Every structure is written in structure tokens, then in C-alpha cells.
C-alpha positions in Angstrom: 43.9 70.1 1.6 44.2 66.6 0.2 41.3 65.3 -1.8 41.2 61.6 -2.7 40.4 60.9 -6.3 37.8 58.3 -7.2 38.9 55.0 -8.8 37.4 54.2 -12.2 35.0 51.7 -10.5 33.8 54.3 -8.0 33.4 56.9 -10.7 31.2 54.5 -12.7 29.0 53.8 -9.7 28.5 57.5 -9.0 27.2 57.9 -12.6 24.7 55.1 -11.9 22.5 56.2 -9.0 20.2 53.1 -9.1 23.1 50.9 -7.9 22.7 50.9 -4.1 25.2 49.5 -1.5 23.4 46.2 -1.3 23.9 45.5 -5.0 27.5 46.6 -4.8 28.2 44.2 -1.9 26.5 41.3 -3.7 28.6 41.9 -6.8 31.7 41.9 -4.8 30.7 38.7 -3.1 30.0 37.1 -6.5 33.4 38.1 -7.7 35.0 36.7 -4.6 33.2 33.4 -5.1 34.4 33.3 -8.7 38.0 33.8 -7.6 37.7 31.0 -5.0 36.3 28.7 -7.8 39.1 29.6 -10.2 41.7 28.7 -7.5 40.2 25.5 -6.3 38.4 24.1 -9.4 35.9 22.4 -7.2 32.3 21.8 -8.4 30.9 22.8 -5.0 32.6 26.2 -5.3 31.1 26.6 -8.8 27.6 25.8 -7.5 27.9 28.5 -4.8 29.0 31.0 -7.5 26.0 30.0 -9.7 23.6 30.5 -6.9 24.9 34.0 -6.3 24.9 34.9 -10.0 21.3 36.2 -10.3 22.2 39.3 -8.4 22.2 41.2 -11.7 18.4 40.6 -11.9 18.1 42.8 -8.8 20.2 45.4 -10.5 17.8 45.6 -13.5 14.7 45.8 -11.3 16.5 48.5 -9.2 17.2 50.5 -12.4 13.6 50.2 -13.6 12.3 51.3 -10.2 14.7 54.2 -10.0 13.6 55.5 -13.4 9.9 55.0 -12.7 10.3 57.0 -9.5 12.1 59.8 -11.4 9.4 60.0 -14.1 6.7 60.0 -11.4 8.4 62.8 -9.5 9.0 65.0 -12.5 5.8 64.1 -14.5 4.6 67.7 -14.4 8.0 69.2 -15.4 8.7 68.2 -19.0 12.1 69.9 -18.9 13.4 67.7 -16.1 12.1 64.5 -17.7 
């Protein structure tokens, strides 16, 4: 039976359970916009990239919410915290 191995990027994402599919897709879109800007060197492309850039703020809030939920879920079990 063949089993596909994870890429390094996929392995990192598995270790970070607070990163959801929406965040991953926004990061990929941001990287795509950066590649487009690097090829064209147009100011309009750079402006689109800058608008997409704050997606990391959502990642931080997602991480905070994930850990708040985990602490709330296991608040009575000190071993799991």
C-alpha cells in the first residue's frame, strides 16, 4: 500500500492546529500576489499585495482563540493543560 509523505510545509501545518484552511488559502493568495508584483514591478500590483498583507493578524487571533478554547475545555484537568 502506497502512502504519500507530507511535504515540509504540510508537516508544519499539521503541528499548528489553529491554522485553518481559510488562513492557508489567504497566505497562498498573498504569496501569489507577491510573485506577480516581482515579475511586473507595477505599483498597482504592490498595492494589491499590501492590502492582502494583514492576513497574519487573523492567524494571531485564530491562535489565541484556539488556546483559549483549549484552556476552557481542559480547565478542570490540570494534567491536560
